[in-house]
Structure formats: structure tokens, C-alpha cells
N, C-alpha and C positions, 0 to 999 in steps of 0.2 A: 810285909809281902816278900816272898823269896824270889830269887832271880828267875826261876822257871815261870812263875806266875806273872812277874813283870814282863817277861818276853811275850807271854800269851796276850796280855793287854796291849802291848806295843803292836803286835800283829793285828789285833782288832782295830786299833787306831789307823794303821796303814790301809787296811781293807776298807774301812768306813769312809776314809777321806779320798780314796783313789777312784771313786765313781762320782760322776757329775750328778748333782741334784739341783732342783730349783730353789732349795732352801738350805740354811746352815745345818750341819750335823755336828753336834758336840762342840760348838764354838766357844771361844773364850768368855762369852757372856755367862756360861754356866759355871757353877762352883767347881773348883778343881777336883774335889772329892767325888763328884758325881760323873765327871766326864768319862773316866775309864769304863763305867758301867753303860753309859750311853753308846760308846763305841762298840762295846760287846753286843748290845742289842742290834745295832745297825749292821754290824759285820755278820752276825748270824743270818739276818734277813737277806743281806747282799749275796752271801755265798749260796744260799738256797735258791735265790732268784737267778743267779748266774748258771746254776745247774739246769734249771727249767728253761732258760733262754739259750743254752749252748747250741750254736748252729751246726757243730760237727758231730752231734750225738743223735742217735735214733731215740724215739720216745721210750722204748724199752730200756735203753742204756741210761737215759735220764732218770727214769723211775728207780733203776738199780742204784745209781749214784746218790739219789736223794734218800733212799733207804739206808745206804751206808753212812750217810751224814747223820741221819737220825740215830743210827746205832751208836755212832761215836758220841753223840749228845747224851744218849742213854748209858754211856760208859761201858758198852760191850766192846772192849778194846780190840778184839780180834778183827774189827772192821775198819780201824782208823788209818788215815794217812797223817803225816806229821803236822801239816798245816791245820787240818780239821781237828786233830787232837788238841793242839794248842788253843785254837779258837774256842772249842767247846769246854776246855779247862777254864778259860776266863768266864764264859757264859754261866757255867755251873757255879763258879765262885760268886758271881753277881747274884744269881738266884738265891743262893744260900745266905749270903751276907746281907743282902738288901731286901730279903723276903719277897721276891718277885714270884708271880704265878707261873709255874711251869707250863700250864695248859695253854697260855698265850703263845708260847714257842711252838707247841704242837699245832695250834691253829694256823700259824704261818706256814709250817711244813705242809699241812693239808691243803692250803690255798695254792702253794706252788705245785703240788702234785696235780691239783685240778687244772692248773695252767697247762700242764703237759697233756692231760687227757681230754680237755674240753676246749674247743676253739671258737665256739659261737654261743650266743645267749638269746633266748627267745623273749624275755621280758625284763623290765627294769627290776622286778623283784629278784630275779636270778642274779642280776648284776649286784644288787644290794647284798644278797647273801654272800657272794664272792668277796666283796669289800669288807664284810664283817669279819673275815678271816685273813684277808691279804693286807689290810691297812689298819683296821681298828685295834688289833692287839698291840701294835707299836705304841699307839697313843695311851692305851691303858697301862702298859709297862712303864711308860714315862711318868704317868700319874702315880703309880706305885712307888717308883724310885724317889719321887719328891714328896711322898706321903700326902697326896692330894686326891686320892681315889674315892671320892664320895659318889653316890649313885648319880647325882645331877652332873657332876664333873665327867663321869664316865659317859653319860648320855651325850653331852656336848662334845666331848672328845671324839666319840664315834662319828658325829656329824662332820666335825672338822677333818678327821682323817679320811673318811669316805669321800668327802669333797675333794681332798687332794688326790685321792686315787682316781676319781672320775676326770679331774683336770688332766691328769697324766694320760688317761685313755684318749681324750680328744686331742691332746697335744701330739700324740703318737699315732694318729690314724694312718698316716702315710707309711710309717714304718711297720706297724702291726699287720697291715694288709699284705705286705710282702712276706711276712712270716705266717700268713693265713690264720691270723687271730682277729676275730671280728667281735668287738665289744659293743657295737651299736645294736640294741635289741631288735630282733627280727620283727616283732609285732609293731614297733615304731616305724620300721622301714615300710611295712605293708600299709600302715596308716597313711604314709606319704606316697604310696603308689610304687614302691620299689620291691624287687626281689634282691637277695643278697648281692649277687654279682652285678646287677644294674647299679646299685648304690655305690659299691666300692670301686667299680672299674669303668663305668661310663664317664664321659666328660662332665665334670662338675657344673651344675647349673643352679638356678634360683631355688628349685625344690630341695636340692642338697642343703643349701644354706638354711632353708626353713627348718629342716629336720635337725641340723646341727644347732641352730639357735634354740630349739626346743630342749635339746639335751643340755645346752649351756645354761638355760634358765633354771632347769631342774637342779643342776649342779650348784649354781650360785645360791639358790635358796637354802640348800643344806650347808654350804660352806659359810654363808653369812650367819646362819644360826649357830654354827660351831664357833664362830668368832666370839660369841658371848663368854666362852671359856676364859678368854684373856682377861676379862674384867673380874673373874672370880678367883684369880690367883695373884700372888705378889712375888716380889723378889726377882732374882736374875732369870729364872725360868720364864717369867712373864715376858721379858724382852726378847728372849729366844723365840718364844711362841709368836710374838708380834712379827718378827722378821720372817718366820715361816709363812704366816698368813699373807704378808705383803708379797713374798715371792710367788706364792700360789695364785694370788689375785692378779698379779702382773701377767702371769701366763694365761689365766682365764680371759682377761681383757684382750690380750693379743689373739687368742683364739676367736674372740668375737670379731675382731678386725678382719681376720683372714677368712672366716666362715668356710665356704666350700673348698677354698684353696688348701685347707688342712689335709684333704685327701691327696694332695700332690707334694706337699713339703711340710716339714716340721717348723714351728715357730722358733726363731733364733732370738734370744733375749740378750741384749747388751746392757751395760750399766746405764747409759742415757735413757734407754727405753724403759727400764725398770723405774728410774726416777720419774719419767713422764707419767707412768701409771700411778706412782705414789702420790703425785701432785694432782691427779684428776679428781 
């Protein structure tokens, strides 16, 4: 690997590790030969997500920057800045050397574009469709990276990754409402007697908790089914996946404890709290 490519992967590592996650990203549990490619995958998703979430940009500017990032990924070099050029250099190298599916990266970009253009969801099916592009591609890329991408593993990975995505939605209810992003499906709000503004901005009560518990039950069912993936793989990736599941489950159980208070503040996970949920 030449110095330019080494610098590109080092940048990916810095980006991937500079953002807080509820689970490990490319930890030392993974074989050293795979870790740079893991960092490249997560850095790609992280930069695209940062563009979609940028508080100082108008929607049209976000779309323009996301298109420029995609152009850099596609190697249309007249669009790149130096950071994105290096990042995409590493990502394209990972795709070519590890035989990763390019379409999964396009799916991620499509999901982040949707995040800019769409701020509410009418049904759980709409939310599931979004997660199929915002979360599931990362899991499938990881399976490809470790040559574990059977049809059954892909199916379980989709459940696992979608579950993590939904947990993140419910964890961030108080933050997303300030950004006017409403991931609680409208038909579910109506089922519990709410309009959108009533649910998000009224003082939380028991009905709020009932709705949130229904969402958490739905999420937990999928996340637990996805956990079966851990039993189907071996090696060091298995232990990384176990840690990711523990972290996600700890957040899920803390969301259950907080219920309607999720609309007011985000759960804060400390090491003792995570250990308590691990021992439950």
C-alpha cells in the first residue's frame, strides 16, 4: 500500500472513530487486515450523514454537497475536495480489493438524501423502507467483507441493523423533534389519539408511554431475531457483533425505563448502566 493510500485509510479511521456510537466501530476484536476496510465503510456513511444533518446548510445546499460527494465517489474528479477525495480513494480501494457491492454505498447515499427531503413517516412500512437503505447496507457490506453473505445471514443482518436504526430513532426523539424530523409513524400516532404536534410537543403522559412501548416492542422483536446472526458466525467478528448487540440492547432497555421522558431528553449510558443491563 503506497503512502497516499495509507493516508486515505488513516483519514477514514479518524472520521469513523471521531463520532460517538452506542457500539464499537472497527475495534481491536477485528482482524487487523479487515479493520481499515471497516473504517472506510463507516467513514463513508458518517460523512454523508454529517452532510444531511448539517445545521448551517439549507436543504438545497445539502443536496448539492451530497451530489458532490457522490461525484467524488464516482471519480468525477472535478467535484472533489481533498478530504472527500482521500476518503473515496480508500472506499473505492476497499470495494475493488474486497469485492464489495458498490450498490450498497449508493443505497446509503439515497437514504441520506431522503433524510434531507422527507421529515415525517406515515406508516411503519415507510420506516422499514428507509432503514433498508440507511442501515441494512452497512451490515451487508460487513458480511461481504468477512465472506459471510449468505441469503439467511443477509436476512438476519437486515433485522439486526434495522433494529439498531429504530433504537437510534427512539433514543433521539428529543433531539430529532428540534430538527423537525418525526420518525414516529403518523398512523400509529392517530391510533393512540394524537396528531403530530400533540404527540411531539404536548406534556408527555401515559398515552405517550403506551405508544412508545408499542414501538419498542416492535423494535425488540426484530432486534432479537437479528441476534440469531451471532450464532451463525465464528471468529473475532462474532465477538464484535456480540458487543454491538449488547450496546444496542442496553439503549433499548434504557428507552423502556424512560418511556415518555424520551420526548424531553436523550438517554445517557454510563459504563455501570451498560453493565446493569448486561446482567439483567
